[in-house]
C-alpha positions as CSV (number, residue, x, y, z in Angstrom):
1,M,0.0,0.0,0.2
2,K,2.9,2.5,1.0
3,R,4.6,1.6,-2.3
4,R,1.1,2.3,-4.1
5,I,0.6,5.8,-2.5
6,L,4.4,6.8,-3.2
7,L,3.6,5.6,-7.0
8,S,0.6,8.2,-6.8
9,V,2.4,11.3,-5.2
10,A,5.2,10.7,-8.0
11,I,3.0,10.5,-10.6
12,I,1.0,13.7,-9.6
13,M,4.8,15.6,-9.3
14,M,5.4,14.2,-12.5
15,A,2.2,15.9,-14.1
16,L,2.9,19.2,-12.4
17,V,6.3,18.9,-14.0
18,V,5.0,18.5,-17.6
19,V,2.2,20.7,-18.0
20,S,2.7,23.5,-15.6
21,S,4.3,26.1,-17.7
22,S,1.7,27.7,-19.8
23,A,2.6,31.0,-19.5
24,F,2.9,32.8,-23.0
25,A,3.2,36.0,-24.8
26,V,-0.4,37.6,-24.5
27,S,-1.4,40.4,-27.0
28,D,-3.0,43.4,-25.8
29,T,-6.1,42.5,-27.9
30,V,-6.3,38.8,-26.0
31,E,-5.9,40.9,-22.7
32,D,-8.3,43.7,-23.5
33,A,-11.0,41.1,-24.4
34,V,-10.7,39.1,-21.3
35,N,-10.5,41.6,-18.9
36,G,-13.5,43.5,-20.7
37,Y,-15.8,40.4,-20.1
38,F,-14.8,40.1,-16.8
39,A,-15.3,43.8,-15.9
40,N,-18.6,43.7,-17.4
41,L,-19.8,40.5,-16.5
42,P,-23.6,40.1,-17.7
43,E,-26.3,39.8,-15.2
44,D,-27.1,36.1,-15.9
45,N,-23.8,35.2,-15.9
46,S,-24.0,34.3,-19.5
47,M,-26.3,31.4,-18.5
48,I,-29.7,30.1,-18.8
49,G,-31.7,28.1,-16.5
50,E,-32.6,24.9,-17.7
51,K,-36.0,25.0,-17.6
52,A,-36.3,28.4,-19.2
53,F,-34.2,26.5,-21.9
54,V,-36.2,23.7,-22.6
55,E,-39.4,26.1,-22.6
56,K,-38.1,28.1,-25.3
57,V,-37.2,25.1,-27.3
58,K,-40.6,23.6,-26.9
59,S,-42.6,26.6,-27.6
60,G,-40.8,26.8,-31.4
61,E,-38.3,29.9,-30.4
62,D,-36.0,29.9,-33.6
63,L,-32.6,29.6,-31.3
64,F,-28.9,28.6,-32.6
65,I,-27.9,26.0,-30.3
66,L,-24.4,24.0,-30.1
67,D,-24.3,20.5,-28.4
68,I,-20.6,20.0,-28.0
69,R,-21.1,16.5,-26.8
70,Q,-19.4,14.0,-28.0
71,P,-21.3,12.2,-31.5
72,D,-22.4,9.0,-30.1
73,V,-24.6,10.5,-27.6
74,Y,-25.9,13.3,-29.5
75,N,-26.9,10.8,-32.2
76,E,-28.9,9.0,-29.3
77,G,-30.9,12.1,-28.7
78,H,-30.3,15.9,-28.6
79,V,-32.0,19.4,-28.2
80,K,-34.3,19.9,-31.2
81,G,-32.4,22.0,-33.7
82,A,-29.1,21.5,-31.8
83,V,-25.8,21.1,-34.3
84,N,-22.9,19.1,-32.8
85,V,-19.4,20.5,-32.5
86,P,-17.8,18.3,-30.2
87,W,-15.4,19.6,-27.3
88,G,-12.0,19.0,-28.2
89,P,-8.8,20.1,-30.3
90,E,-10.7,20.7,-33.8
91,A,-14.2,20.9,-34.4
92,I,-15.0,24.2,-32.3
93,P,-11.9,25.9,-33.8
94,A,-13.0,24.8,-37.4
95,A,-16.6,26.1,-36.8
96,L,-15.7,29.9,-36.0
97,D,-16.2,31.2,-39.0
98,K,-19.7,29.4,-39.1
99,L,-21.0,31.0,-36.0
100,P,-23.6,34.0,-36.0
101,G,-22.6,37.3,-34.8
102,D,-25.9,38.7,-34.6
103,E,-27.8,36.3,-32.2
104,T,-27.4,34.1,-29.2
105,I,-25.6,30.9,-29.2
106,Y,-26.7,28.4,-26.4
107,V,-24.3,26.0,-25.6
108,Y,-24.6,23.0,-23.6
109,C,-22.6,19.8,-22.9
110,Y,-22.8,17.2,-19.9
111,T,-22.8,18.8,-16.8
112,A,-21.9,22.5,-18.2
113,Q,-18.4,22.6,-17.5
114,T,-16.8,22.4,-20.6
115,A,-19.6,24.4,-22.4
116,N,-18.8,27.1,-19.6
117,Q,-15.3,27.1,-21.1
118,T,-16.7,27.6,-24.7
119,V,-19.0,30.0,-23.7
120,A,-16.6,32.3,-22.3
121,L,-13.9,31.7,-25.2
122,L,-16.8,32.9,-27.7
123,N,-17.9,36.0,-25.5
124,F,-14.4,36.8,-25.8
125,A,-14.3,36.7,-29.6
126,G,-17.4,39.1,-29.4
127,F,-20.6,36.5,-29.9
128,D,-23.4,36.5,-27.2
129,A,-22.9,33.0,-26.0
130,K,-25.0,31.7,-23.2
131,S,-24.1,27.9,-21.4
132,V,-27.6,26.2,-20.5
133,R,-27.0,25.5,-16.5
134,F,-26.2,21.9,-15.5
135,G,-26.1,20.7,-19.2
136,W,-27.7,17.6,-20.9
137,N,-27.2,15.3,-17.7
138,L,-28.0,17.6,-14.6
139,G,-29.8,19.9,-16.3
140,I,-32.3,19.7,-19.6
141,T,-32.8,15.8,-18.5
142,K,-34.2,16.8,-15.1
143,V,-36.9,19.1,-16.5
144,D,-40.3,17.5,-16.5
145,G,-41.3,17.1,-20.5
146,Y,-37.8,17.8,-21.7
147,Q,-38.8,14.7,-23.9
148,D,-40.7,16.9,-26.2
149,A,-37.6,19.2,-26.5
150,V,-35.5,16.3,-28.3
151,E,-34.9,14.8,-31.3
152,T,-32.4,12.4,-32.8
153,K,-32.3,13.9,-36.3
154,A,-28.7,15.3,-36.9
155,N,-28.4,19.0,-38.0
156,E,-25.9,20.9,-39.9
157,L,-24.0,24.3,-39.5
158,A,-25.0,26.4,-42.4
159,G,-22.1,27.9,-44.5
160,T,-19.6,31.0,-43.4
161,A,-21.0,33.6,-41.5
162,D,-20.8,37.4,-42.0
163,Y,-18.9,38.1,-38.4
164,E,-15.6,37.8,-38.3
165,I,-13.2,37.3,-35.3
166,N,-10.4,39.3,-34.5
167,A,-7.2,37.5,-35.7
168,D,-5.4,37.4,-32.6
169,I,-8.0,36.2,-30.5
170,E,-8.9,33.5,-33.1
171,K,-5.6,32.4,-32.9
172,A,-5.4,32.6,-28.9
173,I,-9.0,30.3,-28.9
174,V,-7.6,28.1,-31.7
175,D,-4.1,27.2,-29.5
176,Y,-6.6,27.0,-26.6
177,Y,-8.2,24.3,-27.7
178,A,-5.4,22.5,-29.4
179,G,-3.8,22.6,-26.3
180,L,-6.5,19.9,-25.1
181,A,-4.4,17.3,-26.6
182,D,-1.5,17.6,-24.9
183,V,-3.8,17.1,-21.5
184,K,-5.7,14.4,-22.9
185,D,-3.8,11.8,-21.4
186,S,-3.0,13.4,-18.0
187,M,-4.8,14.6,-14.6
188,Y,-5.9,17.4,-16.2
189,K,-8.0,16.5,-19.2
190,N,-10.4,19.1,-20.2
191,Y,-8.1,21.4,-18.0
192,K,-10.0,20.1,-15.4
193,I,-8.8,18.3,-12.2
194,S,-10.9,15.5,-10.5
195,E,-11.7,16.0,-6.5
196,D,-9.9,12.7,-6.2
197,M,-6.5,13.9,-7.7
198,L,-6.6,17.4,-6.0
199,K,-7.0,15.8,-2.6
200,M,-3.9,13.9,-3.3
201,A,-2.1,16.4,-4.9
202,I,-3.1,18.5,-1.4
203,D,-1.8,15.8,0.8
204,S,1.5,15.4,-1.3
205,D,1.9,19.2,-0.8
206,A,2.1,19.6,-4.7
207,D,3.2,23.0,-6.1
208,M,-0.2,24.8,-6.7
209,M,-2.4,27.2,-5.6
210,V,-6.3,26.5,-4.9
211,V,-8.5,29.8,-5.9
212,S,-12.3,29.4,-4.8
213,I,-14.2,32.2,-6.8
214,R,-17.6,31.5,-4.3
215,Q,-18.9,34.3,-2.8
216,P,-16.8,35.7,0.6
217,G,-20.0,34.5,3.2
218,A,-19.5,31.2,1.4
219,F,-16.0,31.0,1.4
220,A,-16.1,32.1,5.1
221,E,-18.7,28.9,6.0
222,G,-16.1,26.4,4.6
223,H,-13.3,26.0,1.7
224,I,-10.9,23.9,0.7
225,K,-7.7,24.1,2.8
226,G,-5.0,26.8,1.7
227,A,-7.0,28.2,-0.8
228,V,-7.5,31.8,-1.9
229,N,-10.6,33.7,-2.5
230,I,-11.4,35.8,-5.6
231,P,-15.0,36.1,-5.6
232,W,-17.1,35.6,-8.7
233,G,-18.6,38.9,-10.0
234,A,-17.8,41.9,-12.4
235,G,-14.6,43.2,-11.5
236,M,-12.8,40.2,-10.3
237,E,-10.2,40.6,-13.2
238,Q,-8.8,43.2,-11.1
239,Y,-7.1,40.6,-8.9
240,F,-6.2,38.4,-11.5
241,G,-2.6,39.9,-11.8
242,Q,-1.8,38.9,-8.2
243,L,-2.2,35.0,-9.0
244,P,1.5,33.5,-9.7
245,Q,2.4,32.7,-13.2
246,D,4.8,29.9,-12.1
247,K,2.2,27.6,-10.3
248,K,-0.7,25.1,-11.5
249,L,-3.9,27.0,-10.4
250,V,-6.7,25.1,-9.6
251,V,-10.1,27.3,-9.6
252,Y,-13.4,25.8,-8.0
253,C,-16.7,27.4,-7.5
254,Y,-20.4,25.9,-6.4
255,T,-20.6,23.5,-8.9
256,G,-18.1,24.0,-11.5
257,Q,-19.6,26.2,-14.1
258,T,-18.1,29.7,-13.4
259,A,-15.0,28.1,-12.6
260,G,-15.2,27.2,-16.6
261,Q,-15.1,30.6,-17.5
262,T,-12.8,31.5,-15.4
263,V,-10.4,29.1,-16.2
264,A,-11.0,29.8,-19.8
265,G,-10.0,33.8,-19.1
266,L,-6.9,32.7,-16.8
267,R,-5.5,30.5,-19.8
268,M,-6.2,32.7,-22.4
269,L,-3.9,35.4,-20.3
270,G,-1.4,32.8,-19.9
271,Y,-1.8,31.4,-16.8
272,D,-1.9,27.6,-15.8
273,A,-5.2,27.0,-14.5
274,V,-7.4,24.1,-14.3
275,S,-10.7,24.1,-12.8
276,L,-12.1,21.5,-10.2
277,N,-14.6,18.9,-10.8
278,G,-17.7,19.7,-9.8
279,G,-16.9,22.4,-7.9
280,M,-17.5,22.7,-4.2
281,G,-20.4,20.3,-4.6
282,T,-24.1,21.1,-3.8
283,P,-27.3,18.9,-3.6
284,A,-28.3,20.0,-7.4
285,N,-25.0,18.3,-8.6
286,E,-24.5,15.5,-6.6
287,P,-22.2,13.2,-6.5
288,Y,-19.5,15.7,-8.0
289,G,-17.9,18.2,-6.0
290,W,-15.4,18.5,-3.1
291,S,-17.9,18.4,0.0
292,N,-20.1,15.8,-2.0
293,K,-16.9,13.4,-2.0
294,G,-16.6,13.9,1.8
295,Y,-13.4,15.8,1.7
296,E,-12.4,18.3,4.4
297,V,-13.5,21.8,4.5
298,V,-12.4,24.3,6.6
299,Q,-13.2,28.0,8.1
């Protein structure tokens, strides 16, 4: 058992060395776009509730919807009208020139964590994008009567749209998704870390910083040991510069959704940031999340 624990610690330390140096030169345009988004966060946090979304679909509204789950589950059933652009290094970057700049883009994945990374990136590029809260697994399929908003017919993206993304921002987004290939087989797959792996990393004193973006009251009531608090909200970008660029940053919120947006912003700014799977955890996203796994919370 001791040998197995030592091996696990060694794997964690090697992983930190391999993917802990993502700092790079950031153009002023990218920096302004990211900081501008967080300085002016919309009141809805670029999200739509699962019930409101399902009702829009059922009422027949003409919506532009991206399902970024993998093709196998998309083919089993998806929201009516949704186009499949799977999360990964290639599909979303290839679709950027086909996205509309004059209407809202609704994005959903499994639990809304990678969807929120995508939504943030699209907003940095000037699109009006919103994620569907809790995604397909924990949100859409929990809504009564959601089946009436589901189909199996595949939908295709239309041709090139009129909207043009700034070249620097487009390159940064393409590089962001390309980086997923580098972490595919690591403990940071999808720019996330599991609750179990974070616990092991903390226990082994790994060189990382844990960042809670929950509100101060929630942070005071309980947080992961050693975490610093940068509350989610307009103006939070003012504190990004205080974060170290030579450490792995693990960002967590309540359920992993706003943390996804924050991770997207930090990575675009050159930080080596990942989000904690499931966040701190709430009853709505059980069994995911730090507290839902029964790990220590301190005051």
